[in-house]
N, C-alpha and C positions, 0 to 999 in steps of 0.2 A: 504493500500500500504506500510505501514511501516514494517520494518524488525527489528528483535532483536535476542537475544541469543537463544530463543526457536522458533523463526520464521525466517528462513533464506530466504524464497522466498515470494514475495508479492502475495497476493490473488487477482489476476486480475479479476477473475470471479465475486467475491463479490463486488469489486470496481466498475466494469462496471454496476452492478445492482444499486448500490447506486447513481452513476452519472446519470443513467437513471431516477431514482426517482426525483433527484434534477432538471433535465431538465424539467420534467413535472411540477414540482412546480413553477419553474421560468416562464415557458410559461403561466401557468394559472394566474400568477401574472403580465403578460404582461412585464416581464423583459427579453426582448429577447436577449440582449447582454450576460447576464448570462446564459440563456438557451443554446445559441450557444456554449459558452465555456464549459458548462457541457456536451453537445453532443460530442464535439471534444475530451474531456477527456474520455468519454465513448468509443468512437471509438479507441482511443489510448490504452485503457485497453484491448479491444477485440483483437487488433492487437498484443499486447504483449502476449496474451493468445492463439494466432494463431486461433482465432475464426472468420475467414473471412466472414462467412455467416452473422454473426451479424453486421459486418461493412457495407456490401453492403445493408443489410436491413435498417440499420440506415440512410444510405445516400440516397437511391433511392425509397424504397417502401412506400406505404401508410399504409399497414398492417405490423406491426412490431412484432419482437420476442425479448425479452419477452414483455408482454402486457404493462409494465410500460414504455417502450421506446417510443419515438416519432421520426419521421423522421427529421433529421437536415434540410432537404430542406424545410420542412414546416416552421420551425423557420426563415430560411433565406428569404422565401417568405414574411412572416409577416414583416421582416425588410427591404423589398424592395431591397434585395441584390441577384437578380436573377443570375447574372454571376457567383457568388461564388457557388450558389446552383447547377448550371449546371456543374461547374468544379468538384464538388463532385460526381454528377451522372456519369460523364465521368470516374472518378476514380473507381466508383462502377462497371461500365460496363467492365472495364479492368480486375477487379477481377473476374467477372463472366466468362470472356473469359479464364482467367488463370485456373479457377476451372472447366472448361469443360461444361459450360452452356451458349453457344453462343446465343441461342434464347432469354434468359432472358437479355443478354447484349444488344441485338438489341432493345428489348422493352424499356429498360432503356434509350437508346440513343434517341428513338422516343419520349419518355416522356420529355426528356431534350429539344428536338427541339420544342415541343409544348409550353413548359414553357417559352422559350425565343424568340419565333417567332415574337412577336410584339415589343420586345425591340431591338433585334439584328438579323434581317433576315439573315445576312451573316453567323453568327454562326449557326443559325437554318439549313441553307442549308448544312453546313459542317456536322452537326449531322445526318441529314436525309441521306446524302450520305454515311456516315460511317455505319449507320444502314442497308442501302441497300446492302452494301458490305458484311456485316455479314450474312444477309439473303441469299444473292446469293451464298456465300461459303457453306451454309448449304442446297443449292438447294431448297430453299423456294422462288421460283421466283415470285409468286403472291405478297407476302409480300414485296419483293425487289422492285417490280414495284410500289407498293403503296408509298414507301418511295421516289423513284425516281420522281414520279409524284408530290409529295409535293415540292421536291427540284426544279423541273423545273418551277412550277408555281411561286415560290418565286423568282427565277432568272428573270423570265419575269416581275414580278411586280417591281423588283428593276432595271429594264432596263439593266440587265447584259446579253445582248442578245447573245454574243459570247458563253458564258458558257451555256446559255439556249439551244442553237442549239446543242451543244454536248450532253447535258443531254437528250434532246428529241430523238437524234439518238440512245442513249443507251436504252431508253425505247422501241423504235421501234424495235430494234434488238431482245430484249427479247420477245416482243409480237409476233414477227415473229417466234422465236424459239418455243414458246408454241402454235403456229398456231392459234393465235387470230387475224385473218386477218382484220376483220372490224375495230378493234381498231388501227391497223397499218395505215388504211386509215386516221383515225382522227388525228393520230400523224403526218402524212404527211402534212395535212392541217396546223397544228400548226407549223411545221417546215417551210413551205413556208411563212407563215405570219411573222415568226421571221426573216427569211432571207431577206424578202422584207423591213422590218423595219430596217434592217442593210444596206439597199441599195445594196444588193448583189443579183442581178437578176440571175446571172450565177449559184450561189449556189441553188437558189430556183428552177430553171429549171432542174438542175442536180438531185435535190431531187425527183422531179416528175418523171424524166426519169428513175431513179434507182428503183422507186416504181412499174414500169411496171412488174418487176419480181415477185411481190407479187401476188399470185393467186387471180383472181377476181377483181384486181384493175383497169386494163384496161377495159373500158366500164362501169365502175361504175359511180354513181352520183357524188361521190367525185372527180374522175378523170376528168369528164367533167367540173365541177365547177372550178377546179384548172387550167385547160387549158384555160378557159375563163378569169380567173383572170390574168394569166400570159400574155395572149394576150392583155388585156386592159392595163396592166402595161407597156408592151413593146411599145404599141402604144400611151402611155400617154393619155389614155382615162379615165378620172376620173369617168365619169358617169358609164361606164361599170364596173370599179373596185368597185365602191360603190354599184352597183346593185348586183354584185356577193357576196360581203361581207354582204349584208343584207338578203341573203338567210337563211332559217331556219338552213341549214347545218352548217353555220358559227355562227349564232346568239345564238344557243343553245349549243355551246361548253362551256367549263369551262370559267368563267367570265374573267380571265386574257387573254385567247386567243381570246374571243369574242371582248374584247376591242381593241386588236391589229387589228382586222378586221375593226372595226368601225372607227378607227383613221388612217387607211392606206391612205396615200396621195402619188400619183405618182410624180416623179421628174418634176419640172417646174410648179407645181401647177395643173397639169392635164388639162391645157388649150392649145389647139392646136393654134398656132399662124398662122394667115392668112396673105397673102401678102397684103401690104398696098394699092396696086392698084387693088386688086381683085374685090372690089365692083365697081370701075370705069370700069373695063374690062367687067363686067357682064352687065353694063348699055349700053356700046358701042356696044356690040354684038360680034359675032365670028370674024369679020374682025379685030377689035381692038386687040383681043387676038392673032390672027395670026401675025399682025404686030409687037406686042410686042415680040412674039417668035422669029421673024426674027431679031429684034434688039439684043436679047440675043445671037443668033447665031453669029451675026456680032461681038459682044463684045468679044467672045472667039475664033474668027476665027484665030487669030494669035497665039493661044496656051494659056494655063493657065498662064504660066510665063510672 
C-alpha cells in the first residue's frame, strides 16, 4: 500500500491478497479479532480497487475468490458476533442489487435470516420480508412465498399477531394469483386462528366470507370446519371449538399454526352459565317454570326504566 517516487499508486490488488492470507493464518491460529481486522482491511482494499465482486464474496458466500480468502461472516460466527455478520451480509446484498444480480441479493438476505433467526427473530422477519420483496420484483413468486411463509411463522411464534395477519393475507393473495387454491384454503384457516387469538371474531368471519370467492372453497372440508369453528366460538362452546381444532385438518398444519388451534380458548372460558334457579325449576316441573315466567313479566310490566 505504500507509495514512493517510483510508485505513485498503491497496489490494492496485491494488498487484498496479502490481507486474505493473513486472515486465514489468524483464523487457523484461533485469533479471531485479528482475523476480523484482516478481513475488513481486505474488503477495504477491494473497494479501493473497485472490485465489488470480491467484497460481496468476502462478506456473504461460503465459497470465496480467490481461494486464500475466507468469509468474514465465518470469523464473526466463531466470535459469536452474529448481528455484525448479518449487517455485513445486508451490505453485500445491497451491492448485489446495485450490480444487477437481485437473485443473489435475495439469497444472501435469506442466509442472513437463517443465521440470526434464533438470536433475533425480529431481525430475521425483516430479512425474510426484504428477500420476499426482491423475489417478487423479479416475478419469482414461489421463492417470494417461501420467504413470506418463514416470516409469518416467526411472527406467530413471537405473538406478533397483528403483523402475522397481514403477512398471511399477503401470502394468500399471491397463492390466489398463481391459482394454488388448496393452499389458499390452508392460509384461510391460519388467518382465522390468528384473528381469533386476537379476539377479533369480526375479522375472522370476514376472512371466511371473503374466501367464498376462491374457486372450490365453498363446500370444501376447510370451509365446513371453519364454519363450525366460528359457530362454536360465537356460541362460547369450548367443546365444539376444541373438537374442530383437533381435526387432522388443523393438527397437521405447520407447528406454529397447529399450536394456535390447540391453545384456542373462547371468551369467558367457554362455559355457558346457567340460571341459578334452573335446577330448582326442573325439579318443580312446568308449573314452576310458568310461574317464574309470569313473575319476570310482572317485573318488567312497567317498562325497563
